[in-house]
C-alpha positions in Angstrom: 1.1 5.9 17.8 4.9 5.7 18.4 6.6 3.1 20.5 10.3 3.9 20.9 11.7 4.1 17.5 8.7 2.7 15.4 5.7 4.4 14.6 2.1 3.6 12.9 1.1 6.6 10.9 -1.7 7.5 8.4 -0.5 10.5 6.2 -3.0 11.9 3.7 -2.6 10.7 0.2 -0.3 7.9 1.5 -0.8 4.2 2.6 -1.0 3.6 6.4 2.5 2.4 7.4 4.7 1.6 10.2 8.0 3.5 9.9 11.4 3.0 11.9 12.9 6.4 13.0 17.0 6.6 13.4 19.5 9.3 13.5 21.4 10.2 10.4 23.9 13.3 10.8 22.1 14.5 13.8 18.7 14.6 12.2 15.9 12.2 12.8 14.9 10.4 9.5 12.9 7.2 8.9 12.2 4.5 6.4 9.0 2.2 6.0 9.0 -1.0 7.5 5.5 -2.1 6.3 2.4 -0.7 4.9 -1.2 -1.6 4.5 -3.1 -1.7 1.3 -7.1 -1.3 1.3 -9.2 -3.5 -1.1 -12.9 -4.6 -1.1 -12.1 -7.1 1.8 -10.4 -4.6 4.1 -6.8 -3.7 4.7 -3.9 -6.2 4.2 -0.4 -5.8 5.5 2.6 -5.9 3.3 6.3 -6.0 4.3 9.1 -4.0 2.6 11.8 -6.7 2.0 13.0 -8.4 4.9 12.9 -5.0 7.0 10.5 -6.5 9.6 12.7 -9.5 10.1 15.7 -7.3 10.9 13.9 -5.3 13.6 15.5 -6.1 16.9 12.3 -5.8 18.9 9.8 -8.1 17.3 7.3 -8.0 20.4 7.0 -4.2 20.0 6.7 -4.3 16.2 4.1 -7.1 16.5 2.1 -5.0 19.1 2.2 -2.1 16.6 1.1 -4.3 13.7 -1.9 -5.4 15.6 -2.8 -1.9 16.7 -2.6 -0.7 13.2 -4.7 -3.4 11.9 -7.5 -2.9 14.8 -7.5 0.9 13.5 -7.9 0.1 10.0 -10.5 -2.5 10.4 -12.7 0.1 12.2 -12.1 2.6 9.6 -12.9 0.0 6.8 -16.2 -0.6 9.1 -17.0 3.3 9.4 -16.4 3.7 5.5 -19.1 1.2 4.7 -16.8 -1.4 3.1 -16.6 0.4 -0.2 
């Protein structure tokens, strides 16, 4: 799910994450803002340094974090909590 310049994504072999897209040398590139880690209790969100606090549209970032958590909570339930 992408909203403007940030995106929640799940790529195989990587942690679920929210990334920020930007242009660099006329090419769209990204960096990780935050990611989720799974343990026996579910998924927990971790920030990468102060990146979430520097993002100018806090409301959109918050909405995407809530969306990502809901997706991952559902995935955790479907996987049988193992």
